[in-house]
C-alpha positions, 0 to 999 in steps of 0.5 A: 564488415558489411555483413555486420548489419544483418548480424547485429539486427539479428542479435537484436531481435534474439535479445528481444524475443528472449526478454519478452519470452523471459517475462512470461516466466516471472511471476503474474502477481506481486505481493508485499508484506510487513509485519510490526508488534504494536503495544496496544489492544485491537480496539485502539489500533482499529480507532486509528486503522478503521478511520480513514480520516487518520491515515494521512497521519501514517500511511504512505499516502501522506502530506509527508509524502507530498506536500501538494497533496489534497485529500478527500474523504467519502463516507463513514471512515470505518465501514465498507464503501469509505473512501480516502482519495488524494491527488498531488504532484509526487503521489499523483492520484489514487483512491482507497475504498474500504472493502471490510472492516472489523475492529477484532481483525482488521480493515481490508481495501481496494487501492487504485493508483495512476487514475485507475491504471494500477489496482491493488488489494491491501489489508492491514490485519491484527493478529495475536501477539505473544505479550499481553495487550499487544497486537501484531499488525501485518500490512500487505498489498498485492496486485496483478502484473500485466504484460512484459514491462509490468512483470520486470517491474515487479521484481522491484515492487517489494524493495520500493513499497516494503520501506514505506509500509515498515515506515508507515507501521512504525509511525502507527505504532508511534501514534498509537502506543502514544495516543491516550484512548485512540477513539477520544483523540480530537479528529484532524481539522476539516472533519 
């Protein structure tokens, strides 16, 4: 019984080394992607997606997700350089910066979360759909995973972020399909 201490120590050390070593076999990058067929032309979609002031109505970063969240907008909502920033108890601190915007193709962005400790690339792309007047919308986010813990956490990202993107696409579809002409819709208060 006295010799069990060193054996337990060795087993524990071997387990830590195995977990650490196995983490380097896990992907160093994670990407989450969801699709939604929306019964609206690209121009109407872009009136919502291209205007960051409308994102809190459908995006995962919203007052629904965190009623304490305060949102700030910088620059024109439909051009590269436009920013949607937020801070809230549940959402924490985040900043979405548009890197490219095209009414025919979609919107691309950089996303900084947790005070800049997590960086993501994202896109809301418009693809042709089989139905006239409809658009397939593809929302994706991708990020590099750092060390050991982040790579293990990366295994759960799709399960955690995927449903939020699905819900956001469904909410976007309801808003776009129910809106009269998109761009003519009144802006949210505070604009």
